[in-house]
Structure formats: C-alpha cells, structure tokens
C-alpha positions as CSV (number, residue, x, y, z in Angstrom):
1,M,-0.4,0.1,0.0
2,F,2.7,2.4,0.6
3,I,5.1,0.9,-1.4
4,R,3.6,1.4,-4.6
5,P,2.5,4.9,-5.2
6,L,-0.6,3.6,-7.3
7,Y,-2.6,2.7,-4.3
8,M,-2.4,6.2,-2.7
9,F,-2.9,7.9,-5.7
10,A,-5.7,5.8,-6.7
11,T,-7.4,6.2,-3.0
12,V,-6.0,9.9,-1.5
13,G,-5.2,11.6,-4.7
14,V,-8.5,10.9,-6.5
15,M,-10.7,11.9,-3.6
16,V,-9.1,14.7,-2.8
17,L,-8.9,15.8,-6.6
18,S,-12.6,15.0,-6.8
19,T,-13.6,17.1,-3.9
20,V,-11.8,20.1,-5.0
21,F,-13.0,19.9,-8.6
22,F,-16.8,19.6,-8.1
23,L,-16.9,21.7,-5.0
24,S,-14.9,24.5,-7.4
25,I,-16.7,23.8,-10.5
26,M,-20.3,24.3,-8.7
27,K,-19.2,26.8,-6.1
28,R,-22.2,29.2,-7.2
29,G,-24.6,26.5,-6.4
30,A,-26.7,27.5,-9.6
31,P,-26.2,28.6,-12.9
32,E,-26.1,32.5,-13.2
33,R,-25.8,35.0,-16.3
34,M,-26.7,32.5,-18.9
35,P,-26.0,34.3,-22.1
36,V,-28.8,34.6,-24.3
37,A,-29.7,36.9,-27.6
38,V,-32.8,38.9,-28.1
39,V,-34.6,39.7,-31.6
40,D,-36.1,43.1,-31.1
41,K,-38.3,43.5,-34.5
42,D,-40.7,46.1,-32.7
43,Q,-38.1,48.5,-31.5
44,S,-40.7,49.8,-29.1
45,T,-40.1,51.6,-25.7
46,I,-41.8,48.6,-24.4
47,S,-39.9,46.2,-25.9
48,R,-36.5,47.7,-25.0
49,R,-38.1,47.9,-21.5
50,L,-38.7,44.2,-21.5
51,C,-35.2,43.8,-22.6
52,H,-34.0,46.3,-20.1
53,E,-35.8,44.2,-17.1
54,T,-34.8,41.0,-18.4
55,N,-31.1,42.0,-18.4
56,A,-31.5,43.0,-14.7
57,T,-32.3,39.4,-13.6
58,Q,-29.8,37.0,-11.8
59,S,-30.1,34.0,-14.1
60,V,-29.7,35.5,-17.6
61,E,-27.6,38.2,-19.5
62,I,-28.5,39.5,-22.9
63,I,-25.5,39.6,-24.8
64,L,-26.9,40.2,-28.1
65,V,-29.5,42.3,-29.4
66,T,-30.3,42.4,-33.1
67,T,-33.3,42.9,-35.5
68,D,-32.3,39.6,-37.4
69,F,-32.8,36.4,-36.6
70,A,-30.6,34.8,-38.6
71,E,-27.8,36.4,-36.4
72,A,-29.0,35.1,-33.6
73,R,-29.7,31.7,-34.7
74,L,-25.9,31.6,-36.1
75,A,-24.9,32.8,-32.4
76,M,-26.6,30.0,-30.8
77,Q,-25.2,27.6,-33.4
78,R,-21.9,28.8,-32.2
79,G,-22.8,28.0,-28.6
80,E,-22.5,31.6,-27.9
81,V,-26.2,32.0,-26.2
82,Y,-28.3,29.5,-24.9
83,G,-31.3,30.9,-25.7
84,I,-33.4,33.4,-28.0
85,L,-36.2,35.8,-27.3
86,E,-37.8,36.8,-30.4
87,I,-40.1,40.1,-30.2
88,P,-42.4,40.5,-33.1
89,D,-42.9,43.5,-35.1
90,G,-46.2,45.7,-34.1
91,F,-45.6,44.1,-30.7
92,Y,-46.5,47.6,-28.5
93,A,-49.4,48.2,-31.2
94,D,-50.9,44.8,-30.2
95,I,-50.7,45.8,-27.0
96,V,-52.1,48.8,-26.7
97,S,-55.0,47.5,-29.3
98,F,-55.8,45.0,-26.8
99,K,-54.6,41.9,-29.1
100,Q,-52.6,39.2,-28.2
101,P,-49.2,39.8,-29.5
102,T,-47.0,36.4,-29.4
103,L,-43.3,36.1,-28.0
104,H,-41.2,33.0,-29.5
105,F,-38.9,31.2,-27.6
106,Y,-35.7,29.4,-29.0
107,V,-33.4,27.4,-26.8
108,N,-30.7,25.3,-27.4
109,N,-31.4,22.0,-25.2
110,T,-27.9,20.5,-26.0
111,Y,-27.0,22.2,-22.9
112,T,-29.8,21.0,-20.5
113,V,-28.9,23.2,-17.7
114,G,-28.4,26.5,-19.1
115,A,-31.1,26.0,-21.6
116,N,-33.6,25.5,-19.2
117,T,-32.2,28.3,-16.8
118,A,-32.8,30.4,-19.5
119,Y,-36.1,29.4,-20.6
120,K,-37.4,29.4,-17.1
121,Q,-36.0,33.2,-16.7
122,L,-37.3,34.6,-20.0
123,L,-40.7,32.7,-19.4
124,T,-40.9,34.2,-16.0
125,M,-40.2,37.8,-17.3
126,C,-43.0,37.8,-20.2
127,N,-45.3,36.3,-17.7
128,L,-44.5,39.3,-15.4
129,T,-44.6,41.7,-18.1
130,S,-47.9,40.5,-19.5
131,G,-49.4,40.5,-15.7
132,A,-48.2,44.3,-15.5
133,F,-49.6,45.6,-19.0
134,Q,-53.0,43.8,-17.5
135,R,-52.7,45.6,-14.7
136,E,-52.2,49.2,-16.0
137,V,-55.0,48.5,-18.2
138,L,-57.7,47.6,-15.6
139,R,-56.2,50.3,-13.4
140,K,-57.4,53.0,-16.2
141,K,-60.5,51.3,-16.3
142,G,-61.0,52.4,-12.6
143,M,-60.9,48.7,-11.3
144,P,-59.3,48.8,-8.0
145,D,-56.0,47.0,-7.3
146,Y,-57.7,43.9,-5.1
147,L,-59.7,42.9,-7.7
148,I,-57.0,43.3,-10.5
149,M,-54.8,41.1,-9.2
150,E,-57.9,38.5,-8.6
151,R,-58.1,38.8,-12.1
152,I,-54.7,38.7,-13.2
153,Q,-53.6,35.7,-10.7
154,P,-56.9,33.9,-9.8
155,V,-55.1,31.2,-8.1
156,A,-52.3,32.2,-6.1
157,I,-49.3,29.9,-5.9
158,S,-47.1,29.5,-2.8
159,S,-44.0,27.3,-3.5
160,H,-41.9,25.9,-0.9
161,F,-38.7,24.2,-1.6
162,I,-38.2,21.4,1.1
163,A,-34.7,21.3,2.3
164,N,-33.3,23.3,-0.7
165,P,-34.6,26.5,-0.6
166,W,-31.7,28.0,-2.9
167,S,-32.3,25.3,-5.5
168,N,-28.5,24.6,-5.2
169,Y,-27.3,22.0,-7.4
170,T,-24.1,21.5,-5.5
171,I,-26.3,20.2,-2.5
172,Y,-28.2,17.4,-4.2
173,L,-25.2,16.7,-6.7
174,V,-22.1,16.9,-5.0
175,S,-23.5,15.1,-1.7
176,T,-23.9,12.0,-3.6
177,I,-21.2,12.1,-6.4
178,L,-18.2,12.1,-4.1
179,P,-19.2,9.2,-2.0
180,G,-20.4,7.7,-5.4
181,I,-16.5,8.6,-6.3
182,L,-15.1,6.5,-3.0
183,A,-17.6,4.0,-3.7
184,L,-15.9,3.2,-6.9
185,V,-12.4,3.8,-5.7
186,T,-13.2,1.2,-3.1
187,L,-14.5,-1.2,-5.7
188,M,-11.6,-0.9,-8.4
189,V,-8.8,-0.6,-5.6
190,T,-10.0,-3.4,-3.8
191,I,-10.3,-5.7,-6.8
192,F,-6.6,-4.8,-7.8
193,A,-5.2,-5.5,-4.1
194,I,-6.3,-9.0,-4.3
195,G,-6.3,-9.5,-8.0
196,F,-2.5,-8.6,-8.1
197,E,-1.8,-11.3,-5.8
198,L,-3.2,-13.4,-8.3
199,K,-1.4,-11.9,-10.9
200,M,2.0,-12.1,-9.6
201,Q,1.8,-15.4,-8.2
202,T,2.3,-14.1,-4.3
203,S,-1.0,-15.5,-3.1
204,H,0.7,-18.5,-1.4
205,E,3.0,-16.1,0.6
206,W,-0.2,-14.3,1.5
207,L,-1.9,-17.1,3.0
208,Q,1.1,-18.5,4.8
209,T,1.4,-15.0,6.3
210,A,-2.2,-15.3,7.8
211,G,-1.3,-18.9,8.9
212,G,-3.4,-20.7,6.1
213,N,-6.5,-18.9,7.4
214,Y,-8.6,-17.2,4.7
215,T,-10.7,-15.3,7.0
216,V,-7.7,-13.4,8.7
217,A,-5.8,-13.1,5.1
218,M,-8.7,-11.1,3.7
219,I,-8.9,-8.9,7.2
220,G,-5.2,-8.4,7.3
221,K,-5.3,-7.5,3.4
222,L,-8.5,-5.0,3.7
223,L,-8.2,-3.5,7.1
224,P,-5.8,-0.8,6.3
225,Y,-7.7,0.1,3.2
226,T,-10.8,0.0,5.0
227,I,-9.8,2.6,7.4
228,L,-8.4,4.3,4.9
229,Y,-11.8,4.5,2.9
230,V,-13.8,5.3,6.0
231,V,-11.3,8.0,7.1
232,L,-12.0,9.8,3.2
233,G,-16.0,9.4,3.6
234,I,-16.3,10.6,6.8
235,G,-13.9,13.5,5.9
236,C,-16.0,14.3,2.9
237,N,-19.3,14.4,5.1
238,V,-17.4,16.8,7.5
239,I,-16.3,19.1,4.8
240,L,-19.9,19.2,3.2
241,F,-22.0,19.1,6.4
242,R,-20.2,20.9,9.0
243,F,-17.7,23.5,6.8
244,L,-19.8,24.2,3.9
245,H,-23.0,23.7,5.7
246,F,-25.0,21.5,3.5
247,P,-28.5,20.8,5.0
248,I,-28.7,17.9,7.4
249,L,-32.1,17.9,9.1
250,G,-31.8,14.2,10.5
251,S,-28.9,12.5,12.5
252,S,-25.4,13.2,11.4
253,W,-24.3,10.0,13.1
254,R,-26.5,8.0,11.2
255,M,-24.9,9.7,7.5
256,M,-21.4,8.4,9.3
257,L,-22.8,5.2,9.6
258,A,-24.4,5.1,6.0
259,I,-20.9,5.9,5.0
260,V,-19.1,3.0,6.9
261,L,-21.8,0.8,5.4
262,L,-21.2,1.9,1.7
263,V,-17.4,1.2,2.1
264,F,-18.4,-2.3,3.4
265,A,-20.6,-3.0,0.4
266,M,-18.2,-1.7,-2.0
267,E,-15.5,-4.0,-0.5
268,S,-18.1,-7.2,-0.6
269,M,-19.0,-6.6,-4.1
270,A,-15.3,-6.5,-4.7
271,I,-14.5,-9.7,-3.4
272,T,-17.8,-11.0,-5.0
273,L,-16.2,-10.1,-8.6
274,I,-12.7,-11.1,-8.0
275,G,-14.0,-14.7,-6.3
276,A,-16.2,-14.8,-9.5
277,L,-13.6,-13.8,-11.9
278,P,-10.4,-14.5,-10.4
279,T,-8.5,-12.8,-13.0
280,L,-7.4,-9.3,-12.3
281,R,-7.9,-7.9,-15.9
282,D,-11.9,-9.4,-16.1
283,A,-12.7,-8.4,-12.5
284,L,-11.7,-4.8,-13.3
285,S,-13.4,-4.8,-16.5
286,I,-16.7,-6.0,-14.7
287,G,-16.2,-4.0,-11.8
288,A,-15.6,-0.8,-13.7
289,L,-18.9,-1.4,-16.0
290,Y,-20.5,-2.1,-12.6
291,G,-19.3,1.1,-10.8
292,M,-20.0,3.8,-13.3
293,L,-23.7,1.8,-14.0
294,G,-24.1,2.8,-10.2
295,F,-24.2,6.4,-10.7
296,S,-27.0,6.0,-13.2
297,L,-28.8,3.3,-11.3
298,S,-28.6,5.0,-7.8
299,G,-31.3,7.3,-8.6
300,F,-30.2,11.1,-8.4
301,T,-29.8,12.0,-11.6
302,Y,-32.7,10.0,-13.2
303,P,-35.8,9.3,-10.8
304,V,-35.9,4.9,-10.3
305,M,-39.8,5.1,-10.8
306,N,-39.6,6.0,-14.3
307,M,-36.9,3.4,-14.9
308,L,-38.0,0.0,-17.0
309,P,-38.9,-2.5,-14.5
310,P,-36.0,-4.7,-15.0
311,F,-33.7,-1.5,-14.3
312,Q,-35.5,-0.9,-11.1
313,T,-34.7,-4.5,-10.1
314,L,-31.4,-3.7,-10.9
315,T,-31.1,-1.0,-8.6
316,W,-31.4,-3.3,-5.6
317,L,-27.9,-4.6,-6.3
318,V,-26.3,-0.9,-6.2
319,P,-24.9,0.0,-2.9
320,L,-24.8,3.9,-3.8
321,R,-28.5,3.6,-4.4
322,H,-29.3,2.5,-0.7
323,Y,-26.7,5.2,0.1
324,Y,-29.0,7.7,-1.8
325,K,-31.9,6.8,0.0
326,I,-30.5,7.5,3.5
327,Y,-29.1,10.8,2.3
328,V,-32.3,12.0,1.3
329,N,-34.0,10.5,4.5
330,E,-31.6,11.9,6.7
331,A,-30.1,15.2,5.5
332,L,-33.0,16.4,3.6
333,M,-36.2,15.3,4.7
334,A,-35.5,14.3,8.5
335,G,-37.9,11.4,8.2
336,P,-38.6,8.4,10.0
337,I,-35.5,6.1,11.4
338,E,-37.4,3.5,9.8
339,N,-36.8,4.7,6.3
340,T,-32.9,4.7,7.1
341,I,-33.0,1.1,9.0
342,I,-34.2,-0.6,5.6
343,P,-31.5,0.9,3.2
344,M,-28.9,0.0,5.8
345,L,-29.8,-3.5,6.0
346,C,-29.8,-3.7,2.2
347,L,-26.3,-2.4,2.8
348,T,-25.3,-5.0,5.1
349,A,-27.1,-7.8,3.0
350,F,-24.0,-7.4,0.4
351,F,-21.7,-9.2,2.8
352,L,-23.8,-12.2,1.8
353,F,-22.5,-11.8,-1.8
354,A,-18.8,-12.1,-0.4
355,L,-19.3,-14.7,1.8
356,A,-21.2,-16.8,-1.3
357,V,-17.7,-16.6,-3.2
358,S,-15.4,-17.0,-0.5
359,P,-14.9,-20.9,-1.0
360,R,-14.1,-20.2,-5.0
361,L,-11.7,-17.3,-3.9
362,H,-10.3,-19.7,-1.5
363,N,-9.3,-22.0,-3.9
364,A,-8.0,-19.7,-6.4
365,L,-5.4,-18.4,-3.7
366,I,-4.4,-21.7,-2.8
367,Y,-4.0,-23.2,-6.5
368,N,-3.1,-19.8,-7.9
369,N,-4.8,-20.6,-11.3
370,Y,-4.1,-17.4,-13.1
371,P,-3.6,-17.9,-16.5
372,L,0.0,-17.2,-18.0
373,K,-0.7,-16.0,-21.2
C-alpha cells in the first residue's frame, strides 16, 4: 500500500482531486448569467423595457440584441447563447389595441442546464410583463387593485422548496457524487489489491503470512484500506455538512454510519467480482462497468420510478442507491428512522455476496490459477 504509489494516488489522490474539482466548479450552487440573445423586431419603448428588465435578472444576461433572427440563430449554433427571445414587429401596437401578441422562445437543449435556466427566466419575465400591462389597463378603467390581482392571478401559488430553498445544484449533486466516487475507488482498488496477488502469483505467501486462514488473510489485507476509505468518506461528509453548511436535518451520526456501510458493501462487491472471476483484468473490467452504472442506477440523476422494470430491479444491487436513500431521508427530509434502517440493512446484506464466493476465491488463492498467457 505504501511501497506502490498507485494505491495512495487511486485513493487519497482521487478523492482530494474530486472534492476540490466538484466544489470549485459548482461553488455558486446554481448557474447564473446564462447568455441569451434578443431579436427585437418591434424596437419600441416597451420592447426595450422588457430587454432591460430581463437583463437585470440574476439568471440570464443578454449579450446580443439584433433585429435579424439569422444572426441570433448563428450565435446559438456557435454555442455563444443558450436561448433566443424573439419580440415580433407590432408588439407594442398589439398591446395597446388589446390584441394578443406572441413572443417566441428558442432554446438549445444540447446544454440542458443552461437552456432550462434561460427558458425558465425568459418565461417568468414575459409572464410578469403580461401581468403588468393587464394591471395598467385595468387601472385606467377604474378597477381597484384587489380586484385587478384577483383577475390577473385568480389562483395564488405559494411554492416551498423543501430542504433546498436555494435550488442549489451542489447540495443534491455533490453530496452523492463524492460518495459515489469513493464507492468506485473502493471497488476498483479492492479488486486490484486482491487480484494483484493472483497475477503476481504471491497468494501462497499471503496465505502463509495469515497462517493459512482465509478469513485472517482477507481481514489483514483489507483492514488498512477500509480504515483509509472510512476516513476519506467521513472527511467528505464533515467538509460538506459542517464547514460548507450543507443541510442536514436528520442525524449526522447515521450519515457517518451510512458511509461506513457503503465502504463495507463496495468491498464485499469487490470480493464477489474477483471471487467469481479470479482474473485481474476480467474482474477490473466488470467492476468498472458495474461501478459506473451505479451512478445512473442510484436514482439521483434520473428517478428510479421512471426506469424500465428490469432496471428498477437492478437498483437493489447498487450500494450507492441505498446510500442515496439514506441521504435523502436523513439530510434532506428528516424522515422516520424506519426509512433509514431498511437501506442500511440492504447495505449490510451485500456481505452475503462475499460469503457466497469465498470458497471459490479461497481455492483460487491456494491453487493460484491465474492464466500465464
């Protein structure tokens, strides 16, 4: 572990670099000042006011105002803007004559977050502008303000963002991405640490050092790594929840226990893979596929309930999925402890996979049947 720099880089180095990278790239929490273009064909006082008020918002920034739609379209194709607002000719005239002018939005959903942010802000501003004009018209007709608001907005909407009122992307992404990277590191390094003994044909020395006891050999091999993984995982949680003040409405101790169980579960899956395929390259290949699919099947980027039924079943075989459920219940929702106990039991159940392949892995260590070619 200390003689080969690869081990330390693949554990400490990867986690430190990942933590610095994700916390730096998403330090604002949510994207701001998304560049957009405005095609103002009306060139009226009202259209210029709409542009000015839109540009004053935090989410978007108008970097191009033109009367030629082709120019704005080329800017979008070059990736310079995420959205286009087109104000038609006669916009002001239609408003004062009580007609219904149409505003057109164009967004480039190749950049999902930027396009959605731009679209949401443009739509909000246009709705507010529409309401403001209706209010002024009704005021001139002598209607009192309380009746005006009832007509403009007959149904009042009160939005409450539970646990994440800032709509901060960092809170719900980084809090799961970093444990996911730790889980992947745990899986791959554990497979390599055991498989390397098979590849170099040193498994006999390893077992002799343990007195021929398979259990002692595995504990002696993995204990230093386990301590290191747990320290890294708890360190990430301390940075996120204590120093960066990410919301944690439930028990911080249960979150710490969850990261320990996640490490044990991933080590168990590593033993399962290298035991089922006692060849380093095969186990590493399957482990990489399994580990990367865990990010998709965990449910924090795409809801599990909308997946196809076979993939919903596969999520039970992904430790990160159960950790994510614990995180949501403890950190974000402060739900009942029953919602945490079940995922914890699921993480513990991954030990059964390692126990199932232990006889096969033990035989591989004894007979050292690694192919020479």
